PyMOL Python script that loads the backbone (N, CA, C, O; Angstrom):
from pymol import cmd

cmd.read_pdbstr("""\
ATOM      1  N   MET A   1     -98.711 109.404 127.695  1.00  0.00           N
ATOM      2  CA  MET A   1     -98.432 108.783 128.974  1.00  0.00           C
ATOM      3  C   MET A   1     -97.051 108.160 128.940  1.00  0.00           C
ATOM      4  O   MET A   1     -96.700 107.461 127.989  1.00  0.00           O
ATOM      5  N   SER A   2     -96.276 108.409 129.966  1.00  0.00           N
ATOM      6  CA  SER A   2     -94.926 107.902 130.045  1.00  0.00           C
ATOM      7  C   SER A   2     -94.907 106.433 130.502  1.00  0.00           C
ATOM      8  O   SER A   2     -95.738 105.997 131.299  1.00  0.00           O
ATOM      9  N   THR A   3     -93.934 105.696 129.970  1.00  0.00           N
ATOM     10  CA  THR A   3     -93.742 104.330 130.408  1.00  0.00           C
ATOM     11  C   THR A   3     -92.471 104.266 131.249  1.00  0.00           C
ATOM     12  O   THR A   3     -91.708 105.231 131.295  1.00  0.00           O
ATOM     13  N   ASP A   4     -92.246 103.158 131.900  1.00  0.00           N
ATOM     14  CA  ASP A   4     -91.034 102.999 132.723  1.00  0.00           C
ATOM     15  C   ASP A   4     -89.791 103.255 131.905  1.00  0.00           C
ATOM     16  O   ASP A   4     -88.834 103.826 132.428  1.00  0.00           O
ATOM     17  N   ALA A   5     -89.760 102.861 130.649  1.00  0.00           N
ATOM     18  CA  ALA A   5     -88.613 103.039 129.795  1.00  0.00           C
ATOM     19  C   ALA A   5     -88.316 104.514 129.534  1.00  0.00           C
ATOM     20  O   ALA A   5     -87.171 104.867 129.249  1.00  0.00           O
ATOM     21  N   ASP A   6     -89.313 105.370 129.626  1.00  0.00           N
ATOM     22  CA  ASP A   6     -89.122 106.806 129.425  1.00  0.00           C
ATOM     23  C   ASP A   6     -88.340 107.449 130.564  1.00  0.00           C
ATOM     24  O   ASP A   6     -87.782 108.531 130.378  1.00  0.00           O
ATOM     25  N   PHE A   7     -88.281 106.829 131.722  1.00  0.00           N
ATOM     26  CA  PHE A   7     -87.614 107.378 132.884  1.00  0.00           C
ATOM     27  C   PHE A   7     -86.181 106.881 132.930  1.00  0.00           C
ATOM     28  O   PHE A   7     -85.830 106.064 133.781  1.00  0.00           O
ATOM     29  N   SER A   8     -85.357 107.369 132.022  1.00  0.00           N
ATOM     30  CA  SER A   8     -83.996 106.841 131.872  1.00  0.00           C
ATOM     31  C   SER A   8     -82.914 107.714 132.498  1.00  0.00           C
ATOM     32  O   SER A   8     -81.742 107.338 132.489  1.00  0.00           O
ATOM     33  N   HIS A   9     -83.283 108.869 133.039  1.00  0.00           N
ATOM     34  CA  HIS A   9     -82.303 109.775 133.654  1.00  0.00           C
ATOM     35  C   HIS A   9     -82.464 109.684 135.158  1.00  0.00           C
ATOM     36  O   HIS A   9     -83.498 110.069 135.704  1.00  0.00           O
ATOM     37  N   GLU A  10     -81.451 109.180 135.820  1.00  0.00           N
ATOM     38  CA  GLU A  10     -81.617 108.908 137.244  1.00  0.00           C
ATOM     39  C   GLU A  10     -80.639 109.676 138.105  1.00  0.00           C
ATOM     40  O   GLU A  10     -79.611 110.175 137.646  1.00  0.00           O
ATOM     41  N   ILE A  11     -81.006 109.749 139.384  1.00  0.00           N
ATOM     42  CA  ILE A  11     -80.134 110.322 140.394  1.00  0.00           C
ATOM     43  C   ILE A  11     -80.242 109.410 141.616  1.00  0.00           C
ATOM     44  O   ILE A  11     -81.337 109.066 142.062  1.00  0.00           O
ATOM     45  N   ARG A  12     -79.104 109.035 142.135  1.00  0.00           N
ATOM     46  CA  ARG A  12     -79.040 108.148 143.308  1.00  0.00           C
ATOM     47  C   ARG A  12     -78.568 108.999 144.470  1.00  0.00           C
ATOM     48  O   ARG A  12     -77.656 109.813 144.321  1.00  0.00           O
ATOM     49  N   PHE A  13     -79.188 108.813 145.633  1.00  0.00           N
ATOM     50  CA  PHE A  13     -78.887 109.686 146.757  1.00  0.00           C
ATOM     51  C   PHE A  13     -79.184 108.999 148.087  1.00  0.00           C
ATOM     52  O   PHE A  13     -79.825 107.950 148.153  1.00  0.00           O
ATOM     53  N   THR A  14     -78.684 109.644 149.144  1.00  0.00           N
ATOM     54  CA  THR A  14     -79.051 109.276 150.500  1.00  0.00           C
ATOM     55  C   THR A  14     -79.715 110.512 151.126  1.00  0.00           C
ATOM     56  O   THR A  14     -79.427 111.642 150.733  1.00  0.00           O
ATOM     57  N   ALA A  15     -80.581 110.293 152.075  1.00  0.00           N
ATOM     58  CA  ALA A  15     -81.281 111.379 152.749  1.00  0.00           C
ATOM     59  C   ALA A  15     -81.080 111.275 154.262  1.00  0.00           C
ATOM     60  O   ALA A  15     -80.966 110.189 154.831  1.00  0.00           O
ATOM     61  N   GLU A  16     -81.044 112.444 154.879  1.00  0.00           N
ATOM     62  CA  GLU A  16     -80.777 112.545 156.312  1.00  0.00           C
ATOM     63  C   GLU A  16     -81.910 111.946 157.163  1.00  0.00           C
ATOM     64  O   GLU A  16     -81.665 111.377 158.227  1.00  0.00           O
ATOM     65  N   SER A  17     -83.130 112.082 156.685  1.00  0.00           N
ATOM     66  CA  SER A  17     -84.277 111.588 157.463  1.00  0.00           C
ATOM     67  C   SER A  17     -85.405 111.218 156.507  1.00  0.00           C
ATOM     68  O   SER A  17     -85.382 111.536 155.318  1.00  0.00           O
ATOM     69  N   GLU A  18     -86.379 110.542 157.071  1.00  0.00           N
ATOM     70  CA  GLU A  18     -87.538 110.169 156.267  1.00  0.00           C
ATOM     71  C   GLU A  18     -88.302 111.403 155.813  1.00  0.00           C
ATOM     72  O   GLU A  18     -88.847 111.421 154.710  1.00  0.00           O
ATOM     73  N   ALA A  19     -88.348 112.426 156.640  1.00  0.00           N
ATOM     74  CA  ALA A  19     -89.031 113.671 156.265  1.00  0.00           C
ATOM     75  C   ALA A  19     -88.345 114.309 155.061  1.00  0.00           C
ATOM     76  O   ALA A  19     -89.026 114.821 154.172  1.00  0.00           O
ATOM     77  N   VAL A  20     -87.024 114.289 155.011  1.00  0.00           N
ATOM     78  CA  VAL A  20     -86.277 114.833 153.875  1.00  0.00           C
ATOM     79  C   VAL A  20     -86.584 114.014 152.638  1.00  0.00           C
ATOM     80  O   VAL A  20     -86.751 114.568 151.552  1.00  0.00           O
ATOM     81  N   LEU A  21     -86.662 112.689 152.791  1.00  0.00           N
ATOM     82  CA  LEU A  21     -87.011 111.834 151.667  1.00  0.00           C
ATOM     83  C   LEU A  21     -88.349 112.243 151.058  1.00  0.00           C
ATOM     84  O   LEU A  21     -88.475 112.309 149.835  1.00  0.00           O
ATOM     85  N   HIS A  22     -89.339 112.517 151.888  1.00  0.00           N
ATOM     86  CA  HIS A  22     -90.655 112.904 151.379  1.00  0.00           C
ATOM     87  C   HIS A  22     -90.606 114.269 150.735  1.00  0.00           C
ATOM     88  O   HIS A  22     -91.304 114.503 149.748  1.00  0.00           O
ATOM     89  N   ALA A  23     -89.804 115.180 151.259  1.00  0.00           N
ATOM     90  CA  ALA A  23     -89.633 116.494 150.634  1.00  0.00           C
ATOM     91  C   ALA A  23     -88.981 116.316 149.250  1.00  0.00           C
ATOM     92  O   ALA A  23     -89.370 116.986 148.293  1.00  0.00           O
ATOM     93  N   LEU A  24     -88.012 115.434 149.146  1.00  0.00           N
ATOM     94  CA  LEU A  24     -87.344 115.173 147.861  1.00  0.00           C
ATOM     95  C   LEU A  24     -88.337 114.575 146.854  1.00  0.00           C
ATOM     96  O   LEU A  24     -88.274 114.874 145.662  1.00  0.00           O
ATOM     97  N   ARG A  25     -89.234 113.746 147.334  1.00  0.00           N
ATOM     98  CA  ARG A  25     -90.255 113.180 146.439  1.00  0.00           C
ATOM     99  C   ARG A  25     -91.116 114.298 145.861  1.00  0.00           C
ATOM    100  O   ARG A  25     -91.436 114.291 144.673  1.00  0.00           O
ATOM    101  N   GLY A  26     -91.491 115.262 146.709  1.00  0.00           N
ATOM    102  CA  GLY A  26     -92.261 116.405 146.231  1.00  0.00           C
ATOM    103  C   GLY A  26     -91.503 117.222 145.198  1.00  0.00           C
ATOM    104  O   GLY A  26     -92.079 117.674 144.208  1.00  0.00           O
ATOM    105  N   LEU A  27     -90.211 117.409 145.431  1.00  0.00           N
ATOM    106  CA  LEU A  27     -89.389 118.143 144.461  1.00  0.00           C
ATOM    107  C   LEU A  27     -89.254 117.383 143.160  1.00  0.00           C
ATOM    108  O   LEU A  27     -89.209 117.994 142.092  1.00  0.00           O
ATOM    109  N   ALA A  28     -89.188 116.055 143.225  1.00  0.00           N
ATOM    110  CA  ALA A  28     -89.116 115.266 142.002  1.00  0.00           C
ATOM    111  C   ALA A  28     -90.413 115.453 141.193  1.00  0.00           C
ATOM    112  O   ALA A  28     -90.366 115.606 139.973  1.00  0.00           O
ATOM    113  N   TYR A  29     -91.531 115.442 141.853  1.00  0.00           N
ATOM    114  CA  TYR A  29     -92.810 115.669 141.193  1.00  0.00           C
ATOM    115  C   TYR A  29     -92.844 117.053 140.554  1.00  0.00           C
ATOM    116  O   TYR A  29     -93.280 117.206 139.413  1.00  0.00           O
ATOM    117  N   TYR A  30     -92.388 118.050 141.285  1.00  0.00           N
ATOM    118  CA  TYR A  30     -92.356 119.425 140.757  1.00  0.00           C
ATOM    119  C   TYR A  30     -91.402 119.537 139.566  1.00  0.00           C
ATOM    120  O   TYR A  30     -91.752 120.150 138.557  1.00  0.00           O
ATOM    121  N   ALA A  31     -90.216 118.963 139.666  1.00  0.00           N
ATOM    122  CA  ALA A  31     -89.224 119.045 138.599  1.00  0.00           C
ATOM    123  C   ALA A  31     -89.701 118.330 137.321  1.00  0.00           C
ATOM    124  O   ALA A  31     -89.402 118.767 136.210  1.00  0.00           O
ATOM    125  N   GLU A  32     -90.419 117.263 137.489  1.00  0.00           N
ATOM    126  CA  GLU A  32     -90.915 116.481 136.348  1.00  0.00           C
ATOM    127  C   GLU A  32     -92.175 117.118 135.765  1.00  0.00           C
ATOM    128  O   GLU A  32     -92.798 116.548 134.870  1.00  0.00           O
ATOM    129  N   GLN A  33     -92.542 118.259 136.250  1.00  0.00           N
ATOM    130  CA  GLN A  33     -93.700 119.022 135.768  1.00  0.00           C
ATOM    131  C   GLN A  33     -94.999 118.245 135.939  1.00  0.00           C
ATOM    132  O   GLN A  33     -95.779 118.088 134.999  1.00  0.00           O
ATOM    133  N   ASP A  34     -95.209 117.772 137.136  1.00  0.00           N
ATOM    134  CA  ASP A  34     -96.447 117.103 137.570  1.00  0.00           C
ATOM    135  C   ASP A  34     -96.739 115.767 136.915  1.00  0.00           C
ATOM    136  O   ASP A  34     -97.859 115.269 137.024  1.00  0.00           O
ATOM    137  N   GLN A  35     -95.787 115.182 136.250  1.00  0.00           N
ATOM    138  CA  GLN A  35     -96.057 113.869 135.656  1.00  0.00           C
ATOM    139  C   GLN A  35     -95.182 112.782 136.254  1.00  0.00           C
ATOM    140  O   GLN A  35     -95.108 111.673 135.724  1.00  0.00           O
ATOM    141  N   TYR A  36     -94.517 113.102 137.363  1.00  0.00           N
ATOM    142  CA  TYR A  36     -93.634 112.127 137.983  1.00  0.00           C
ATOM    143  C   TYR A  36     -94.444 110.994 138.553  1.00  0.00           C
ATOM    144  O   TYR A  36     -95.479 111.210 139.184  1.00  0.00           O
ATOM    145  N   LYS A  37     -93.979 109.799 138.333  1.00  0.00           N
ATOM    146  CA  LYS A  37     -94.650 108.645 138.944  1.00  0.00           C
ATOM    147  C   LYS A  37     -93.583 107.846 139.701  1.00  0.00           C
ATOM    148  O   LYS A  37     -92.475 107.632 139.209  1.00  0.00           O
ATOM    149  N   MET A  38     -93.944 107.423 140.882  1.00  0.00           N
ATOM    150  CA  MET A  38     -93.007 106.710 141.712  1.00  0.00           C
ATOM    151  C   MET A  38     -93.777 105.740 142.599  1.00  0.00           C
ATOM    152  O   MET A  38     -94.861 106.045 143.097  1.00  0.00           O
ATOM    153  N   LYS A  39     -93.200 104.596 142.777  1.00  0.00           N
ATOM    154  CA  LYS A  39     -93.796 103.686 143.732  1.00  0.00           C
ATOM    155  C   LYS A  39     -93.582 104.270 145.124  1.00  0.00           C
ATOM    156  O   LYS A  39     -92.541 104.866 145.402  1.00  0.00           O
ATOM    157  N   ALA A  40     -94.540 104.101 145.968  1.00  0.00           N
ATOM    158  CA  ALA A  40     -94.436 104.641 147.314  1.00  0.00           C
ATOM    159  C   ALA A  40     -93.258 104.015 148.055  1.00  0.00           C
ATOM    160  O   ALA A  40     -93.014 102.812 147.969  1.00  0.00           O
ATOM    161  N   VAL A  41     -92.546 104.850 148.771  1.00  0.00           N
ATOM    162  CA  VAL A  41     -91.469 104.380 149.630  1.00  0.00           C
ATOM    163  C   VAL A  41     -91.950 104.535 151.057  1.00  0.00           C
ATOM    164  O   VAL A  41     -92.143 105.651 151.540  1.00  0.00           O
ATOM    165  N   LYS A  42     -92.140 103.429 151.722  1.00  0.00           N
ATOM    166  CA  LYS A  42     -92.647 103.444 153.088  1.00  0.00           C
ATOM    167  C   LYS A  42     -91.480 103.568 154.055  1.00  0.00           C
ATOM    168  O   LYS A  42     -90.347 103.209 153.735  1.00  0.00           O
ATOM    169  N   GLY A  43     -91.770 104.071 155.217  1.00  0.00           N
ATOM    170  CA  GLY A  43     -90.733 104.213 156.234  1.00  0.00           C
ATOM    171  C   GLY A  43     -90.002 102.909 156.503  1.00  0.00           C
ATOM    172  O   GLY A  43     -88.801 102.915 156.771  1.00  0.00           O
ATOM    173  N   SER A  44     -90.710 101.796 156.434  1.00  0.00           N
ATOM    174  CA  SER A  44     -90.071 100.523 156.701  1.00  0.00           C
ATOM    175  C   SER A  44     -89.092 100.129 155.608  1.00  0.00           C
ATOM    176  O   SER A  44     -88.234  99.275 155.831  1.00  0.00           O
ATOM    177  N   GLN A  45     -89.202 100.743 154.416  1.00  0.00           N
ATOM    178  CA  GLN A  45     -88.293 100.459 153.319  1.00  0.00           C
ATOM    179  C   GLN A  45     -87.095 101.383 153.301  1.00  0.00           C
ATOM    180  O   GLN A  45     -86.084 101.083 152.666  1.00  0.00           O
ATOM    181  N   TRP A  46     -87.199 102.501 153.990  1.00  0.00           N
ATOM    182  CA  TRP A  46     -86.135 103.484 154.019  1.00  0.00           C
ATOM    183  C   TRP A  46     -85.403 103.430 155.348  1.00  0.00           C
ATOM    184  O   TRP A  46     -86.027 103.382 156.408  1.00  0.00           O
ATOM    185  N   GLU A  47     -84.092 103.439 155.289  1.00  0.00           N
ATOM    186  CA  GLU A  47     -83.284 103.521 156.474  1.00  0.00           C
ATOM    187  C   GLU A  47     -82.204 104.546 156.243  1.00  0.00           C
ATOM    188  O   GLU A  47     -81.632 104.620 155.156  1.00  0.00           O
ATOM    189  N   ARG A  48     -81.922 105.332 157.251  1.00  0.00           N
ATOM    190  CA  ARG A  48     -80.898 106.378 157.151  1.00  0.00           C
ATOM    191  C   ARG A  48     -79.629 105.823 156.541  1.00  0.00           C
ATOM    192  O   ARG A  48     -79.128 104.781 156.964  1.00  0.00           O
ATOM    193  N   GLY A  49     -79.110 106.528 155.540  1.00  0.00           N
ATOM    194  CA  GLY A  49     -77.864 106.132 154.913  1.00  0.00           C
ATOM    195  C   GLY A  49     -78.002 105.201 153.732  1.00  0.00           C
ATOM    196  O   GLY A  49     -77.038 104.987 152.997  1.00  0.00           O
ATOM    197  N   HIS A  50     -79.189 104.642 153.536  1.00  0.00           N
ATOM    198  CA  HIS A  50     -79.390 103.773 152.387  1.00  0.00           C
ATOM    199  C   HIS A  50     -79.687 104.614 151.138  1.00  0.00           C
ATOM    200  O   HIS A  50     -80.436 105.588 151.196  1.00  0.00           O
ATOM    201  N   ALA A  51     -79.107 104.232 150.053  1.00  0.00           N
ATOM    202  CA  ALA A  51     -79.279 104.991 148.824  1.00  0.00           C
ATOM    203  C   ALA A  51     -80.613 104.665 148.152  1.00  0.00           C
ATOM    204  O   ALA A  51     -81.061 103.519 148.143  1.00  0.00           O
ATOM    205  N   LEU A  52     -81.219 105.681 147.605  1.00  0.00           N
ATOM    206  CA  LEU A  52     -82.434 105.564 146.815  1.00  0.00           C
ATOM    207  C   LEU A  52     -82.192 106.147 145.457  1.00  0.00           C
ATOM    208  O   LEU A  52     -81.277 106.950 145.279  1.00  0.00           O
ATOM    209  N   THR A  53     -83.004 105.756 144.480  1.00  0.00           N
ATOM    210  CA  THR A  53     -82.861 106.279 143.130  1.00  0.00           C
ATOM    211  C   THR A  53     -84.182 106.840 142.640  1.00  0.00           C
ATOM    212  O   THR A  53     -85.218 106.181 142.719  1.00  0.00           O
ATOM    213  N   PHE A  54     -84.135 108.057 142.136  1.00  0.00           N
ATOM    214  CA  PHE A  54     -85.264 108.663 141.453  1.00  0.00           C
ATOM    215  C   PHE A  54     -84.936 108.697 139.974  1.00  0.00           C
ATOM    216  O   PHE A  54     -83.789 108.941 139.599  1.00  0.00           O
ATOM    217  N   ARG A  55     -85.931 108.455 139.122  1.00  0.00           N
ATOM    218  CA  ARG A  55     -85.742 108.459 137.678  1.00  0.00           C
ATOM    219  C   ARG A  55     -86.635 109.524 137.051  1.00  0.00           C
ATOM    220  O   ARG A  55     -87.761 109.759 137.489  1.00  0.00           O
ATOM    221  N   PHE A  56     -86.094 110.165 136.006  1.00  0.00           N
ATOM    222  CA  PHE A  56     -86.782 111.254 135.338  1.00  0.00           C
ATOM    223  C   PHE A  56     -86.834 110.992 133.849  1.00  0.00           C
ATOM    224  O   PHE A  56     -86.021 110.234 133.320  1.00  0.00           O
ATOM    225  N   THR A  57     -87.798 111.622 133.159  1.00  0.00           N
ATOM    226  CA  THR A  57     -87.942 111.409 131.719  1.00  0.00           C
ATOM    227  C   THR A  57     -86.942 112.227 130.910  1.00  0.00           C
ATOM    228  O   THR A  57     -86.651 111.889 129.762  1.00  0.00           O
ATOM    229  N   ARG A  58     -86.420 113.289 131.492  1.00  0.00           N
ATOM    230  CA  ARG A  58     -85.444 114.129 130.783  1.00  0.00           C
ATOM    231  C   ARG A  58     -84.310 114.523 131.717  1.00  0.00           C
ATOM    232  O   ARG A  58     -84.501 114.679 132.923  1.00  0.00           O
ATOM    233  N   ALA A  59     -83.129 114.680 131.137  1.00  0.00           N
ATOM    234  CA  ALA A  59     -81.978 115.117 131.937  1.00  0.00           C
ATOM    235  C   ALA A  59     -82.261 116.491 132.545  1.00  0.00           C
ATOM    236  O   ALA A  59     -81.845 116.762 133.672  1.00  0.00           O
ATOM    237  N   ALA A  60     -82.951 117.348 131.826  1.00  0.00           N
ATOM    238  CA  ALA A  60     -83.261 118.682 132.340  1.00  0.00           C
ATOM    239  C   ALA A  60     -84.134 118.617 133.579  1.00  0.00           C
ATOM    240  O   ALA A  60     -83.981 119.442 134.480  1.00  0.00           O
ATOM    241  N   TYR A  61     -85.050 117.653 133.648  1.00  0.00           N
ATOM    242  CA  TYR A  61     -85.869 117.502 134.841  1.00  0.00           C
ATOM    243  C   TYR A  61     -85.047 117.023 136.013  1.00  0.00           C
ATOM    244  O   TYR A  61     -85.236 117.492 137.136  1.00  0.00           O
ATOM    245  N   ARG A  62     -84.135 116.093 135.770  1.00  0.00           N
ATOM    246  CA  ARG A  62     -83.236 115.605 136.814  1.00  0.00           C
ATOM    247  C   ARG A  62     -82.356 116.766 137.323  1.00  0.00           C
ATOM    248  O   ARG A  62     -82.126 116.904 138.524  1.00  0.00           O
ATOM    249  N   ASP A  63     -81.882 117.576 136.400  1.00  0.00           N
ATOM    250  CA  ASP A  63     -81.032 118.706 136.787  1.00  0.00           C
ATOM    251  C   ASP A  63     -81.827 119.746 137.586  1.00  0.00           C
ATOM    252  O   ASP A  63     -81.300 120.344 138.524  1.00  0.00           O
ATOM    253  N   ALA A  64     -83.079 119.957 137.218  1.00  0.00           N
ATOM    254  CA  ALA A  64     -83.939 120.868 137.961  1.00  0.00           C
ATOM    255  C   ALA A  64     -84.177 120.344 139.364  1.00  0.00           C
ATOM    256  O   ALA A  64     -84.162 121.114 140.324  1.00  0.00           O
ATOM    257  N   PHE A  65     -84.400 119.026 139.496  1.00  0.00           N
ATOM    258  CA  PHE A  65     -84.549 118.416 140.793  1.00  0.00           C
ATOM    259  C   PHE A  65     -83.320 118.659 141.647  1.00  0.00           C
ATOM    260  O   PHE A  65     -83.430 119.070 142.802  1.00  0.00           O
ATOM    261  N   ARG A  66     -82.147 118.404 141.079  1.00  0.00           N
ATOM    262  CA  ARG A  66     -80.877 118.569 141.791  1.00  0.00           C
ATOM    263  C   ARG A  66     -80.719 120.026 142.273  1.00  0.00           C
ATOM    264  O   ARG A  66     -80.343 120.280 143.418  1.00  0.00           O
ATOM    265  N   LYS A  67     -81.015 120.968 141.368  1.00  0.00           N
ATOM    266  CA  LYS A  67     -80.883 122.400 141.687  1.00  0.00           C
ATOM    267  C   LYS A  67     -81.798 122.784 142.861  1.00  0.00           C
ATOM    268  O   LYS A  67     -81.346 123.395 143.829  1.00  0.00           O
ATOM    269  N   HIS A  68     -83.074 122.426 142.770  1.00  0.00           N
ATOM    270  CA  HIS A  68     -84.027 122.796 143.810  1.00  0.00           C
ATOM    271  C   HIS A  68     -83.722 122.065 145.130  1.00  0.00           C
ATOM    272  O   HIS A  68     -83.839 122.649 146.207  1.00  0.00           O
ATOM    273  N   ALA A  69     -83.339 120.809 145.039  1.00  0.00           N
ATOM    274  CA  ALA A  69     -83.011 120.053 146.248  1.00  0.00           C
ATOM    275  C   ALA A  69     -81.813 120.671 146.964  1.00  0.00           C
ATOM    276  O   ALA A  69     -81.799 120.754 148.192  1.00  0.00           O
ATOM    277  N   ASN A  70     -80.826 121.097 146.217  1.00  0.00           N
ATOM    278  CA  ASN A  70     -79.654 121.727 146.851  1.00  0.00           C
ATOM    279  C   ASN A  70     -80.008 123.078 147.446  1.00  0.00           C
ATOM    280  O   ASN A  70     -79.521 123.430 148.520  1.00  0.00           O
ATOM    281  N   GLU A  71     -80.869 123.852 146.746  1.00  0.00           N
ATOM    282  CA  GLU A  71     -81.264 125.156 147.257  1.00  0.00           C
ATOM    283  C   GLU A  71     -82.079 125.019 148.558  1.00  0.00           C
ATOM    284  O   GLU A  71     -81.868 125.775 149.506  1.00  0.00           O
ATOM    285  N   LEU A  72     -82.989 124.072 148.595  1.00  0.00           N
ATOM    286  CA  LEU A  72     -83.917 123.958 149.710  1.00  0.00           C
ATOM    287  C   LEU A  72     -83.476 123.021 150.818  1.00  0.00           C
ATOM    288  O   LEU A  72     -83.801 123.233 151.986  1.00  0.00           O
ATOM    289  N   LEU A  73     -82.734 121.983 150.449  1.00  0.00           N
ATOM    290  CA  LEU A  73     -82.391 120.921 151.400  1.00  0.00           C
ATOM    291  C   LEU A  73     -80.905 120.633 151.454  1.00  0.00           C
ATOM    292  O   LEU A  73     -80.497 119.564 151.909  1.00  0.00           O
ATOM    293  N   GLY A  74     -80.083 121.579 150.993  1.00  0.00           N
ATOM    294  CA  GLY A  74     -78.650 121.384 150.989  1.00  0.00           C
ATOM    295  C   GLY A  74     -78.149 120.910 152.354  1.00  0.00           C
ATOM    296  O   GLY A  74     -78.537 121.452 153.388  1.00  0.00           O
ATOM    297  N   GLY A  75     -77.293 119.903 152.345  1.00  0.00           N
ATOM    298  CA  GLY A  75     -76.751 119.359 153.599  1.00  0.00           C
ATOM    299  C   GLY A  75     -77.624 118.287 154.227  1.00  0.00           C
ATOM    300  O   GLY A  75     -77.190 117.624 155.168  1.00  0.00           O
ATOM    301  N   ARG A  76     -78.844 118.099 153.734  1.00  0.00           N
ATOM    302  CA  ARG A  76     -79.728 117.096 154.304  1.00  0.00           C
ATOM    303  C   ARG A  76     -79.904 115.895 153.382  1.00  0.00           C
ATOM    304  O   ARG A  76     -80.581 114.923 153.717  1.00  0.00           O
ATOM    305  N   TRP A  77     -79.277 115.989 152.212  1.00  0.00           N
ATOM    306  CA  TRP A  77     -79.290 114.873 151.280  1.00  0.00           C
ATOM    307  C   TRP A  77     -77.958 114.923 150.528  1.00  0.00           C
ATOM    308  O   TRP A  77     -77.301 115.964 150.499  1.00  0.00           O
ATOM    309  N   ALA A  78     -77.560 113.808 149.922  1.00  0.00           N
ATOM    310  CA  ALA A  78     -76.311 113.775 149.169  1.00  0.00           C
ATOM    311  C   ALA A  78     -76.447 112.779 148.034  1.00  0.00           C
ATOM    312  O   ALA A  78     -77.052 111.719 148.195  1.00  0.00           O
ATOM    313  N   GLU A  79     -75.884 113.122 146.892  1.00  0.00           N
ATOM    314  CA  GLU A  79     -75.841 112.184 145.795  1.00  0.00           C
ATOM    315  C   GLU A  79     -74.872 111.068 146.142  1.00  0.00           C
ATOM    316  O   GLU A  79     -73.884 111.286 146.843  1.00  0.00           O
ATOM    317  N   SER A  80     -75.156 109.890 145.653  1.00  0.00           N
ATOM    318  CA  SER A  80     -74.269 108.753 145.889  1.00  0.00           C
ATOM    319  C   SER A  80     -74.082 107.984 144.583  1.00  0.00           C
ATOM    320  O   SER A  80     -74.792 108.219 143.604  1.00  0.00           O
ATOM    321  N   ASN A  81     -73.144 107.089 144.583  1.00  0.00           N
ATOM    322  CA  ASN A  81     -72.880 106.266 143.392  1.00  0.00           C
ATOM    323  C   ASN A  81     -73.545 104.924 143.487  1.00  0.00           C
ATOM    324  O   ASN A  81     -73.425 104.109 142.572  1.00  0.00           O
TER     325      ASN A  81
END
""", "prot")
cmd.dss("prot")
cmd.show_as("cartoon", "prot")
cmd.util.cbc("prot")
cmd.orient("prot")
């Protein structure tokens, strides 16, 4: 079982809409090979243009998330600093 400390590889981003945010959450789960854990982000916590951070247990999982997100949702989300 992974602990919070295991999720040390992160990606910070903004999303075009709340629907895109939820699609990205699904991709994070897929990239982390079904072991992704995340606190729920409710619509009231998300506002267009605000940056969010997803954390992964391995750099390869983060990179897989980035690859799939760009392939499927390119232009609807963007990495931020």
